[in-house]
KOLSEVEX-721356 format. One record per residue: x, y, z of N, C-alpha, C, O in turn. Coordinates in steps of 0.02 Angstrom, whole numbers, plus 50000, padded with zeros to 5 digits. Atoms other than C-alpha are relative to their C-alpha. Layout:
! residues N
XYZXYZXYZXYZ...
END
This chain:
! residues 235
499575003249948613745018853902499494997750047499235002250080500425000149950612565008954013500415002250064501025002650060499844998349947612755014654200500124993850056500304994550115499765006449954613004996854271499814994749959499324994049922499885007250054613514979854193499794993150074499994994550130500555002749956612474965454304500574993849959500664994149899499365004750029614014949354275499584994050038499534994350100500255006849982613014930254288500414996549972500594997949915499645005150001614064915454296499584994549991499144994350035500435003950004613174899754226500284994949982500754994449943499565009950014613534879954227499334997650005498924998950049500565004150004612254869054166499445003950023499345002750082500434997749986610784880354175499494996749993499334993849942500625002050004609214875354239499304999649949499305005549931500615000150047607584873254122499605006750011499275008250061500414992250018606864891554057500445006250060500295011850083499534993649983608384899454142499955007449987499915012350023500064993650017608264911554012499395005850032499385011850045500524994149984606584916454061500065002350077499745007450087499954998249957607104917554249500455006949992500315011850027499594992250013608544932254177499585003749999499595008750034500494996550028607164937954110499535007350044499415013350041500194997249953606374940754245500095006250047499915011950060499424994749938607514946354371500165004549979500155009350017499694991250023608224960654256499595002750012499685007350052500524995850010606484966354226499785004150064499595009950069500324995949938606044968754408500585004350032500505008550076499494993949960607824977054444499815007449967499705012649997500174994750025607454988254304499525003150012499515008849989500264995549970606114993354387499955002750063499555006850087499954998349938606604994654536500535007050023500525010850072499644994549960608145006454510499955004949941500175010649946500404995750064607445013654336500695002049996500945006050035499504999750043609105011554217499954995349962499424992549977500045002850044609335000554079500794996549988501094997949937499545003149994610934988554130500184997049952499834995049906499705008950050612084975954041499814997650027499474998950077500305007949973611774959254061500864997649966501164999749916499595003250023613244948454053500154993850010500564992850054500105005849968613034930754060500544996949974500684997349914499135006650023614804917554058499804994050014499694991050067500345008549988614214901154013500984995250019501454995949980499445002049962615764891854110500064993349979500264988750014499465005750004616124879054009499294993350012499484987550018500425006350006614414867154017500014995649970500164996449911500135003950022614184853153985499594996549963499674990449961500595001350042612654851353869500115008049974500325012750007500004995350039612574863953742499345003950005498785001449994500664994849989611394881053780499725003349929500065006749890500184999850068610244882753633500125005949986500165010050031499984994350030610484896253514499265004050056499225007250109500474996649966608734900653543499885004350073499595009750068500074997849946608684905553715500515005850009500385010350050499504993749982610274917853705499485004549947499085008049979500684997050031609014925853547499545003250029499305008850017500724998449954607694926053668500105006850028499815012350020499774991449959608764938353791500365004349964500615009149992499714994850032609494946653654499485004249960499655008649920500554995550046607824953653582499635001750098500145004550119500104997849923607254957553770500355004050034500075008750063499634995149961608714965353847500395005849952500715004049902499504994850067609584979853742500534999850008500854999849955499345002050006611244977453818500314994750018500634994950070499995006649963611534958653829500714997649971500964999449918499275000550050613234951453796499854990450038499674989450096499975004349974613244931853809500794995649946500924995149886499495001450008614914923653818500264994250048499854992450091499675005649981616084909153883500634998549965500985001849927499345007150016617414894653857499604994249992498994994550002500025005750010617314876753818499994995050077499644990150093499445004049940618344870953987499465002150058499435008350052500335001849911617284870354157500565004250039501165002750035499384994949959618314883054261499545000950106499745000950164500284995749918617244888654431499875006649978500085009849929499914994250013616594903054470500235004849990500095008349942499444995050000617854914254509500335000649921500445006149896499684999150072618614909754327499615004949957499765010349932500504994850039616894914554244499865007350023499655011549983500134994149974616764929054358500605005349962500405009349920499444997350041618424936754291499745001249924499635006549894500165000150100617984934554104499505003250010499555008349976500654995750029616164942254127500455008750007500665012849966499564994349957617044956154256500435001849933500155007249926499464996750028618334961154123499785001649930500205003649890500224999150048617154962753983499515006050000499275008649950500674995950001615864975154061500215006949995500765008850016499634993450038615994992553989499905004650053500325009250054500244996049945615035001354159500525001650045500904997250066499644997249943615975012454280499724995550055500184993350089500035005149937614895000154422499834993749987499714993149927500085007450012614584981954423499934996050065500294995650115500125003349944613744971554524499804990349962499344989049922500225006849981613654951754523499514994150040499554992650100500285007349970612524936254556499634997049974499404998749919500385007950028611624920954527499855000849933499925006549908500395000050065610854916354355499574999649998499295001649947500814999949975609204912854436499825005650028499215006350027500024994949948609304927954543499635000350060499205004550074500185001749937608984921254703499635006350038499035006350055500004995449956609114937954797499315006049989499315008449932500564996049993607504949654821500315007549939500875009649924499634993250052607624965454693500165006350047500635010050032499734997149945607674975954851500585000450033500855005150064499235001549961609204969254910500495001449926501055004049930499434996950044609974971754733500045009650005500515013549999499794992450011609414989954744500445004850041500755009950028499534995949972610214993854886500464999450010500715003050053499444999850009611794986554838499965007849948500165013249969500054994950026611444998554703500195005650028500695008850013500114992949971611085012554805500585001950031500725007950028499344999149963612845010254913500405001649956500855005349976499474999250040613805011054765500005006049978500545008749966499974992850018613125028054714499835003850060499365007850063499804996849922613565033554900500895000549995501245003150038499414997950013615195033954840500584992550037501174992650052499535005749970615835016054910500344997149947500114996849891499645005950055617205004654821499524995649994499144994649946500525007650014616244989754855499674998850058499855000650114500755002149960614594982754936500034992449998500074988849948500035007049980614564966455013499544996250019499654994250077500554999749998613014960655009499984991550084500264986050093500035004949923612644950155192499604995449993499414996149935500465003049989611444936955223499565001850074499715003750130500444996949930610074940255338499794992950054500034987350049499875004449948609564930655486499564991949974499734986349992500415006450053608164917855365500374999349960500144998049905499695003550097609414913855234500254992650026500344988849978499775005849967610004898355340499264994049996499234987849997500655005849989608114891655343500034995049941499924988949937500195004550069608174888155160500494996649950500424995049891499395006250037609994877755132500094993750029500044993850091500035008049973610164858955168500715002050074501105006750079499855001149941610924855455333500795002549982501045007949996499365000149998612664851955279500435007749979500965010050001499844990550045612864871355170500055003550048500465007850064500134994249932612254877955315500504999450060500385003150108499625004749953613694868455425500855004049972501255007949999499484997050009615024871755317500085007349984500665009449984499944991850003614694891255285500105000950069500565005050074499854995549948614724894655469500764995950015501154998450055499165001249966616444884755492500365005049961500885006749989499844996850062616854895855331500175007550038500635011550034499964992149975616434910655435500584999750075500995003450102499644998949929617144906055589500804999549981501205002950014499135002149998619054899255521500055009049967500525012249989499864993950017618864917455430500275006450028500735010450019499674994849943618784927555568500494996250063500884999850094499135002749975620114916355667500695002349971501175004950000499245000050023621464917155551500145005049936500655005749903499804993250066621254931655415499985007550040500275012450015500134993949970620764945555545499765005849940500075010549917500394995550058619574953755416499175001750024498794996850023500704999349958617774962055499499684998249972499254995650008500475005050019616794954455369500174992249992500654990149959499785006050004616724936655389499394994649949499494988649936500595003750036614994930955282500315004649923500145010049898499794998050068615934933255119499804996749931499904999249876500045003850059615324918755007499065002349966498934999749912500294996050011613554929354991500055000349922500535003649902499894999850058613334927054809499585008649975499115008349935500264992650024612814947954781500335004250012500305005350072499504997949973614124959254782500085006649922499985006249862499854994550052614574976854697500615004150011500895004850065499514994750016615854988754638500295005349970500265004249910499704994650074616655003554542500684996449978500834990549990499535001950036618205002854447500524999050058500884994250044499545003949960619304999854589499994995150013500454991249999500365005649970618234987154672500254994149947500574989349970499485001350060618814980254477500304998150018500234992550044499415002149997620344979954498500204995550046500664992250025499915003449939620454970654661499934991149977500304986249982500375006350022619224957054585500424997149954500584991249965499615002850044620274954454435500704997150011500994993349973499415002950000621884952354532499754994050032500184991550069500015005949956621184937854607500244992749971500514993249916499735006750024621664918954571499644995450000499544992649946500405003449990620584908654639499304998249958498825001949968500155001750030619654899254518499324995850006498984995149956500655001149984618074890854612499775005150052499875011150055500524993649956616844896754763500445005650049500175010850067499804996249964618144904454864500425005849965500905009449979499554990150027618584919154751499545003850031499775009550031500364995549958617274927454850500315001250061500185006750087499754998449928618284925855019500615000249979500955000250030499484996250008619974930254912499595005949987499345007850041500414992250017619014946654847499895004850066500165010450069500014997049956618484951855008500675000750045500815006050073499514999849974620004947455082500745005849994501105008650036499614994650018621084958354969499825005850001500215010650000500514993049984619744971454987500005003250041499795008950041499804997149925620174974855145500735000550016500845005250054499334998950014621994973755132500485002149966501085000849963499654996950035622284984455023500155008650020499795011850058499794995849956623214999655055500075006749940500545005049904500484996549930622585015155045499344997949977499064997749922500675003549965621065007855133499315002149924499315007249889500614997550050619435008255004499424998950046499354995450097500584999549961617825012255049499354992449982498974991049935500375006050001616974995455094499264998950046499314997850107500595000249983615274994355139499514993250015499524988549976500355007050028613994980455188499365000950005499165005350043500674999750017612144976855129499794992050033500084986550031500275005749969610984965755225499644996249949499124996549982500345004450050610124954755080499514996450024499464995750085500785002849977608334945155077500074994449937500294996649884500115003850032608124928954988499295000749976498845002350015500765002250024606534926054874499904997650043500244995750091500335004849976605154918354919499974994649967499674994649913500235008550046605274897654870500755000149988500864994249972499365003250019607234897554837500344996150036500594997950089499655004249950608004881254887500464999349979500434998849918499244999750039610044880354862499784993250021499424991350067499935005649990610454862454814500804997250040501305000850042499705002849950611524850354931500855001749949501055000749891498934999050049613694855854887500334991550019500434988350070499345003450038614744843254822500404997650043500935000850033499535001149971615734834554952500755001549964501195004349995499544999350031617024834554817500445005249993501055005049988499584993450012617394852354799500255002950097500495008450109499714999849926617864852854996500615000750003500855006050022499365001650003619604845154973500495007649949501005010549969499794996150023620004857754848499945008950027500355013450019500084992849976619174874154935500595000450068500815005750090499704999049943620234869055085500685001249979500915005250019499414997150026621954871654995499735008849993499825013650031500204991450007621164888554921500035002550061500465007050057500044996649955620874894055100500465000350024500615006050042499155001749981622714886855158500365007249947500675011849975499794995150036623154898854984500185005250031500755007050046500214995749974622314912255054500395002850038500725007950027499584999649941623104911755207500785000050015501005002750066499344998650039624934910255140500095006349984500615009349998499944992350046624624926755050499985005750059500225011150041499704996549971624664935655208500625000350037500685004050086499334998549979626514933255242500175004649966500735007149973
END
């Protein structure tokens, strides 16, 4: 059984995505010196993902699973689907293009092996240089709302690199939000769980040249209601 499962949600992945997955995988293997399981979850992509791309990854990654479903549900749903299939004791999820440095990933792995239940990636000071202004303002506003209304010690909840053991897995699988604020719900539930879990943070760094797309304004209203849903759950 692999010591680590890596879960990667994907939706309409960009051209040559399979090459970036393999490159990210190889870089991580070189860093942590183990052979992890990799689970790619197709979150109802609107175009079919060619079988040859899946076969390419199966031929290069010893423990590779490609799974998914037809209807697009969102990042949270895709992560729960993949995490529920993970066979390893420890799990790390990230984005399909592996936007964070292998050193950042290795540091999450290291902290998990120091008996932490959950390790939350925290963006470094240079992160916001790489994101469009609107996305930057929305991220900072969410952090402010989390600090004011949710009373949790970590407000940088949306970083797409997190790891956990089986205790953390149970928490993640108990989340209900299907889209982006699944991260916030997971972090919130993790800090409210009794008895308290061992939760740590790890500063992470983007790879050189990573650029994020603009955030679709259509997601703002549903995500606002998801924030209210988390807020109401305090009662």
